[in-house]
TORLO-769665 format. One record per residue (C-alpha): residue number from 0; residue in three letters; x, y, z. Coordinates in pm, 1 decimal, decimal comma. Example, Ala and Ser with C-alpha at 12.3 -4.5 7.8 and 13.67 -1.06 7.14 Angstrom:
% TORLO-769665
resi; resn; c1; c2; c3
0; ALA; 1230,0; -450,0; 780,0
1; SER; 1367,0; -106,0; 714,0
END
This chain:
% TORLO-769665
resi; resn; c1; c2; c3
0; UNK; -1525,1; 1871,2; 483,8
1; UNK; -1439,0; 1879,0; 117,3
2; UNK; -1657,1; 1720,5; -143,4
3; UNK; -1368,8; 1510,0; -273,7
4; UNK; -1437,5; 1251,9; -4,7
5; UNK; -1769,1; 1167,0; -168,9
6; UNK; -1620,9; 1082,6; -505,4
7; UNK; -1544,1; 710,7; -525,1
8; UNK; -1240,1; 647,1; -743,8
9; UNK; -1291,9; 504,6; -1097,6
10; UNK; -1649,9; 427,9; -1001,7
11; UNK; -1799,4; 389,5; -1349,2
12; UNK; -1515,7; 169,1; -1465,2
13; UNK; -1551,5; -61,0; -1159,6
14; UNK; -1927,2; -93,6; -1213,3
15; UNK; -1884,2; -170,1; -1583,8
16; UNK; -1618,7; -429,5; -1509,6
17; UNK; -1837,6; -612,0; -1255,8
18; UNK; -2165,2; -565,3; -1449,4
19; UNK; -2173,6; -887,9; -1654,6
20; UNK; -2156,1; -1090,9; -1331,9
21; UNK; -2405,2; -883,8; -1130,9
22; UNK; -2700,9; -842,4; -1361,0
23; UNK; -2860,4; -1180,4; -1283,4
24; UNK; -3117,6; -1186,1; -1001,0
25; UNK; -2979,7; -1303,8; -668,5
26; UNK; -2619,0; -1209,0; -746,6
27; UNK; -2408,5; -1142,1; -435,9
28; UNK; -2139,3; -874,8; -449,1
29; UNK; -1885,2; -814,2; -173,3
30; UNK; -1741,2; -468,7; -110,8
31; UNK; -1433,1; -560,6; 90,9
32; UNK; -1351,7; -198,3; 172,2
33; UNK; -1678,7; -26,9; 255,1
34; UNK; -1535,4; 304,7; 378,5
35; UNK; -1798,4; 574,7; 336,7
36; UNK; -2010,5; 348,1; 119,2
37; UNK; -1971,9; 531,7; -213,8
38; UNK; -1894,3; 221,9; -419,6
39; UNK; -2150,0; 14,2; -224,4
40; UNK; -2428,3; 264,1; -280,5
41; UNK; -2354,8; 273,3; -653,6
42; UNK; -2348,8; -109,7; -674,5
43; UNK; -2688,9; -138,9; -503,4
44; UNK; -2838,6; 133,7; -721,7
45; UNK; -2707,2; -2,7; -1051,0
46; UNK; -2784,1; -371,1; -983,8
47; UNK; -3132,2; -369,9; -827,0
48; UNK; -3144,7; -751,2; -811,2
49; UNK; -2810,8; -785,5; -633,1
50; UNK; -2740,5; -836,7; -264,7
51; UNK; -2441,7; -666,9; -104,9
52; UNK; -2209,9; -784,0; 171,4
53; UNK; -1975,9; -504,7; 283,0
54; UNK; -1680,8; -526,1; 521,5
55; UNK; -1488,9; -262,4; 713,9
56; UNK; -1261,8; -278,9; 1016,2
57; UNK; -1346,5; 78,9; 1108,2
58; UNK; -1654,9; 104,8; 1327,9
59; UNK; -1706,9; 471,2; 1250,9
60; UNK; -1709,1; 396,0; 876,8
61; UNK; -1969,4; 122,1; 935,0
62; UNK; -2190,5; 361,5; 1128,1
63; UNK; -2177,7; 633,9; 860,9
64; UNK; -2225,3; 389,7; 571,5
65; UNK; -2510,0; 224,1; 756,5
66; UNK; -2696,9; 554,9; 744,1
67; UNK; -2612,6; 602,2; 377,3
68; UNK; -2722,0; 251,3; 275,8
69; UNK; -3032,6; 236,1; 498,6
70; UNK; -3269,1; 303,6; 203,3
71; UNK; -3161,5; -30,7; 50,1
72; UNK; -3291,5; -220,2; 352,9
73; UNK; -3192,3; -583,2; 384,3
74; UNK; -3018,6; -591,8; 44,1
75; UNK; -2711,4; -459,1; 227,5
76; UNK; -2537,1; -658,6; 499,6
77; UNK; -2260,0; -459,0; 675,8
78; UNK; -1999,3; -651,0; 872,1
79; UNK; -1723,9; -534,7; 1111,0
80; UNK; -1430,7; -737,5; 976,9
81; UNK; -1090,6; -706,8; 813,2
82; UNK; -1106,5; -812,9; 450,0
83; UNK; -891,0; -1123,6; 491,6
84; UNK; -1173,6; -1255,9; 712,3
85; UNK; -1394,1; -1281,2; 402,4
86; UNK; -1417,2; -1665,6; 404,2
87; UNK; -1542,8; -1664,4; 766,9
88; UNK; -1790,6; -1385,3; 696,9
89; UNK; -1939,0; -1567,7; 396,2
90; UNK; -1945,9; -1888,6; 595,0
91; UNK; -2140,1; -1722,3; 878,8
92; UNK; -2388,8; -1577,1; 629,4
93; UNK; -2430,8; -1915,8; 460,8
94; UNK; -2302,3; -1788,4; 124,1
95; UNK; -2114,9; -2055,8; -70,5
96; UNK; -1985,8; -1833,4; -352,0
97; UNK; -2027,1; -1479,5; -481,8
98; UNK; -2063,1; -1316,7; -823,8
99; UNK; -1859,4; -1002,7; -762,0
100; UNK; -1586,8; -868,3; -533,3
101; UNK; -1457,9; -513,1; -513,1
102; UNK; -1152,4; -387,3; -323,5
103; UNK; -1068,2; -16,5; -301,4
104; UNK; -741,5; -20,3; -110,5
105; UNK; -699,6; 355,2; -63,7
106; UNK; -707,8; 485,5; 290,8
107; UNK; -1066,6; 585,8; 342,3
108; UNK; -1102,9; 956,6; 274,3
109; UNK; -1280,2; 977,7; 607,0
110; UNK; -967,0; 863,5; 787,8
111; UNK; -757,1; 1117,1; 600,0
112; UNK; -1005,2; 1393,7; 673,9
113; UNK; -1043,2; 1322,1; 1046,2
114; UNK; -761,7; 1509,0; 1211,0
115; UNK; -753,7; 1313,1; 1533,8
116; UNK; -665,2; 981,8; 1369,6
117; UNK; -311,7; 1085,4; 1267,7
118; UNK; -319,6; 951,8; 908,3
119; UNK; -254,3; 1285,5; 742,1
120; UNK; 75,2; 1466,9; 747,0
121; UNK; -87,0; 1800,3; 659,6
122; UNK; -215,8; 1865,6; 1011,3
123; UNK; -90,5; 1793,7; 1360,7
124; UNK; -258,3; 1495,8; 1528,0
125; UNK; -177,2; 1207,5; 1762,4
126; UNK; 31,0; 945,6; 1577,1
127; UNK; -220,6; 663,6; 1577,1
128; UNK; -310,4; 546,0; 1221,1
129; UNK; -500,8; 236,8; 1331,5
130; UNK; -800,1; 172,7; 1107,0
131; UNK; -962,8; -23,4; 1385,4
132; UNK; -894,3; 179,1; 1696,6
133; UNK; -1006,6; -100,2; 1926,4
134; UNK; -704,5; -318,1; 1858,1
135; UNK; -328,6; -328,1; 1797,1
136; UNK; -55,5; -67,0; 1849,1
137; UNK; -48,5; 282,2; 1701,0
138; UNK; 217,4; 451,7; 1490,2
139; UNK; 373,4; 633,0; 1789,0
140; UNK; 449,5; 301,5; 1955,7
141; UNK; 607,9; 169,6; 1635,7
142; UNK; 830,4; 478,2; 1613,8
143; UNK; 919,5; 475,2; 1982,8
144; UNK; 985,4; 103,9; 2034,1
145; UNK; 1095,8; -68,4; 1710,8
146; UNK; 1470,3; -134,6; 1675,4
147; UNK; 1637,4; 99,7; 1421,7
148; UNK; 1704,2; -180,3; 1171,1
149; UNK; 1338,1; -276,8; 1170,2
150; UNK; 1228,6; 84,9; 1115,6
151; UNK; 1468,3; 119,2; 821,8
152; UNK; 1325,9; -200,4; 670,0
153; UNK; 967,6; -74,9; 706,2
154; UNK; 1042,3; 264,9; 551,4
155; UNK; 1224,8; 103,7; 260,8
156; UNK; 982,2; -180,9; 197,8
157; UNK; 649,7; -7,3; 259,3
158; UNK; 734,1; 354,6; 183,9
159; UNK; 997,2; 297,6; -86,5
160; UNK; 1185,8; 570,3; 100,8
161; UNK; 1543,2; 604,4; -26,8
162; UNK; 1645,5; 817,2; 271,1
163; UNK; 1523,1; 561,6; 527,6
164; UNK; 1856,5; 540,6; 714,9
165; UNK; 1882,9; 916,1; 754,3
166; UNK; 1524,6; 949,5; 877,6
167; UNK; 1554,7; 659,7; 1120,1
168; UNK; 1877,2; 783,0; 1277,4
169; UNK; 1705,7; 1117,7; 1339,1
170; UNK; 1400,7; 938,4; 1484,6
171; UNK; 1616,0; 730,0; 1719,2
172; UNK; 1811,4; 1035,6; 1833,4
173; UNK; 1488,8; 1228,5; 1902,6
174; UNK; 1290,3; 947,9; 2064,9
175; UNK; 1567,5; 903,5; 2321,4
176; UNK; 1513,2; 1264,9; 2428,6
177; UNK; 1135,4; 1239,6; 2426,8
178; UNK; 896,8; 978,0; 2279,8
179; UNK; 694,9; 1072,2; 1971,9
180; UNK; 325,1; 1142,4; 2022,0
181; UNK; 218,6; 1377,3; 1740,8
182; UNK; 250,3; 1393,4; 1366,4
183; UNK; 381,8; 1750,8; 1331,6
184; UNK; 703,6; 1670,0; 1514,4
185; UNK; 764,7; 1372,4; 1285,7
186; UNK; 693,3; 1577,3; 971,0
187; UNK; 937,8; 1844,7; 1084,1
188; UNK; 1204,8; 1589,3; 1169,6
189; UNK; 1171,5; 1428,0; 823,2
190; UNK; 1200,1; 1769,8; 657,2
191; UNK; 1512,6; 1849,8; 857,1
192; UNK; 1682,7; 1518,2; 792,9
193; UNK; 1639,9; 1503,8; 414,7
194; UNK; 1898,4; 1644,4; 173,8
195; UNK; 1775,4; 1944,2; -30,7
196; UNK; 1738,2; 1746,3; -354,8
197; UNK; 1515,3; 1485,9; -192,4
198; UNK; 1278,9; 1757,3; -67,6
199; UNK; 1211,9; 1881,7; -416,9
200; UNK; 1058,6; 1563,1; -555,6
201; UNK; 722,2; 1395,6; -518,0
202; UNK; 505,3; 1608,5; -292,4
203; UNK; 529,6; 1623,0; 85,5
204; UNK; 857,4; 1464,5; 198,8
205; UNK; 675,5; 1293,4; 488,4
206; UNK; 435,7; 1109,0; 257,9
207; UNK; 643,7; 792,7; 213,7
208; UNK; 718,1; 755,8; 585,5
209; UNK; 350,5; 801,4; 677,0
210; UNK; 249,9; 543,0; 417,8
211; UNK; 505,5; 297,5; 557,1
212; UNK; 386,3; 345,7; 915,3
213; UNK; 23,2; 306,2; 813,5
214; UNK; 93,5; -19,8; 631,7
215; UNK; 289,6; -152,9; 928,4
216; UNK; 34,4; -47,8; 1192,5
217; UNK; -254,9; -207,5; 1004,0
218; UNK; -63,3; -509,3; 871,4
219; UNK; -201,6; -405,5; 532,6
220; UNK; 18,2; -606,7; 299,2
221; UNK; 2,8; -920,7; 511,7
222; UNK; -375,0; -890,6; 521,0
223; UNK; -386,5; -828,6; 145,2
224; UNK; -166,8; -1131,6; 74,3
225; UNK; -434,8; -1346,7; 236,1
226; UNK; -735,3; -1147,3; 117,3
227; UNK; -690,0; -1143,4; -261,2
228; UNK; -649,2; -1523,1; -300,5
229; UNK; -941,6; -1575,6; -58,1
230; UNK; -1160,6; -1341,8; -264,9
231; UNK; -1069,6; -1520,0; -589,2
232; UNK; -1154,8; -1850,4; -422,6
233; UNK; -1495,4; -1715,1; -315,2
234; UNK; -1592,9; -1629,8; -674,1
235; UNK; -1842,9; -1851,3; -854,7
236; UNK; -1751,6; -1946,1; -1212,3
237; UNK; -1833,5; -1636,3; -1419,9
238; UNK; -1781,6; -1415,3; -1112,0
239; UNK; -1562,3; -1107,1; -1137,5
240; UNK; -1320,6; -924,0; -908,9
241; UNK; -1202,6; -561,9; -938,6
242; UNK; -917,5; -424,2; -727,4
243; UNK; -813,4; -60,0; -696,5
244; UNK; -468,7; -15,6; -546,5
245; UNK; -273,9; 299,6; -475,6
246; UNK; 90,7; 208,9; -454,2
247; UNK; 319,5; -27,3; -636,2
248; UNK; 345,1; -277,6; -349,4
249; UNK; -30,2; -341,8; -346,2
250; UNK; -53,2; -341,7; -723,1
251; UNK; 231,9; -591,8; -755,5
252; UNK; 62,8; -825,9; -511,2
253; UNK; -269,2; -814,3; -697,8
254; UNK; -90,2; -860,4; -1029,6
255; UNK; 89,8; -1172,7; -901,0
256; UNK; -228,3; -1338,5; -772,6
257; UNK; -419,3; -1264,7; -1093,6
258; UNK; -129,3; -1369,8; -1317,2
259; UNK; -90,1; -1699,1; -1130,6
260; UNK; -463,4; -1767,9; -1164,3
261; UNK; -457,9; -1688,7; -1536,2
262; UNK; -160,5; -1913,8; -1612,1
263; UNK; -166,1; -2281,8; -1689,4
264; UNK; -1,4; -2494,7; -1420,5
265; UNK; 74,0; -2781,9; -1658,9
266; UNK; 425,4; -2925,0; -1677,2
267; UNK; 581,8; -2803,9; -2004,0
268; UNK; 559,0; -3023,0; -2311,5
269; UNK; 216,3; -3182,4; -2262,7
270; UNK; 44,1; -3220,2; -2602,2
271; UNK; -297,7; -3155,2; -2444,1
272; UNK; -341,1; -2962,4; -2119,4
273; UNK; -569,5; -3156,6; -1881,9
274; UNK; -857,1; -2967,6; -1718,2
275; UNK; -693,9; -2956,8; -1376,4
276; UNK; -401,4; -2754,1; -1511,8
277; UNK; -613,9; -2505,4; -1704,8
278; UNK; -616,7; -2139,1; -1595,4
279; UNK; -876,6; -2047,9; -1328,4
280; UNK; -893,2; -1680,5; -1419,3
281; UNK; -921,8; -1463,1; -1726,5
282; UNK; -767,4; -1116,4; -1693,6
283; UNK; -1007,3; -828,4; -1762,8
284; UNK; -740,1; -558,6; -1779,7
285; UNK; -423,3; -536,9; -1985,4
286; UNK; -176,3; -436,5; -1720,6
287; UNK; -334,4; -193,6; -1476,1
288; UNK; -588,3; 65,6; -1591,5
289; UNK; -534,2; 424,2; -1480,3
290; UNK; -788,3; 696,8; -1402,4
291; UNK; -857,9; 947,3; -1680,6
292; UNK; -704,0; 1294,5; -1670,6
293; UNK; -1051,6; 1443,2; -1616,1
294; UNK; -1106,4; 1223,5; -1314,2
295; UNK; -773,6; 1315,2; -1159,2
296; UNK; -852,8; 1683,7; -1217,2
297; UNK; -1182,7; 1637,3; -1028,9
298; UNK; -1054,3; 1413,0; -752,0
299; UNK; -682,9; 1431,3; -674,6
300; UNK; -705,6; 1117,6; -460,1
301; UNK; -761,8; 920,5; -779,8
302; UNK; -417,8; 1011,0; -918,8
303; UNK; -219,4; 707,2; -798,0
304; UNK; -503,2; 455,3; -852,4
305; UNK; -443,4; 136,8; -1053,1
306; UNK; -733,7; -90,8; -1143,7
307; UNK; -702,4; -462,1; -1221,8
308; UNK; -982,9; -706,3; -1285,1
309; UNK; -1024,3; -1078,7; -1339,5
310; UNK; -1303,3; -1323,9; -1413,2
311; UNK; -1334,1; -1673,2; -1272,3
312; UNK; -1354,2; -1916,6; -1565,1
313; UNK; -1336,9; -2254,2; -1392,5
314; UNK; -1352,5; -2425,5; -1056,1
315; UNK; -1037,6; -2503,3; -859,3
316; UNK; -884,4; -2839,5; -936,1
317; UNK; -974,9; -3085,1; -665,4
END
């Protein structure tokens, strides 16, 4: 087990961004992607007056983080939930609004490191990729049962894979002979079906297909489309949200929600903009912030990270 899994990405920057909202006693901060609890632990340590609510859909992650966060006692409330369920979770806990929200959208390093979950293309494992293994269908079923057109769409949309058609026709040909069960066979098939030039760029040629399958299996973008607006809505005035994303699809989504919140909704040409049309959010980042070169050298998983932050500056218009 390499040490890289214990290094939360852009940790200092996330803490600094949330700090102004979390220093007051009684502040509530939500870690929407608990994972192994690295960010959560740092939040509890840095803001001794704050209370943490942390969500994860992965029961194993909750168990491990529970051990890690035990010293903080009842300041930490861990909940088995997908992050778009945030409004229900806060409702159940009787929390009307929160001062901080953090999302780290990378696949938990634990899931990448555990061979038997099938997230990683570097080792052979069952093609599962479900973050919550108690529900839904795994990646093998997607590969074996989805119509070719649908698979091409997923690879293009979620993996930004230019060779989607080629890969899918190979998948369809192979699955007819024998259904897919393990990752190694898929990796090999992708290697064999790509033209030479495509193999030379951007790391492991299977990376984009695995990303696409993971997003599909876990409904990640659909969940995110609901989760980011819900998190913004949960913020008290003065509250702050920080989101770390790892590919352009996630980042674009976050950017759109923040940009919409930071824009005036007034019809053009009004001499004075009434309160109800005023922006709800103030952006805390110009574009997306990137990890430093030193950080990437220390933790290669930080390389694709993009950080965006926003602060709630007024209530929603009634």
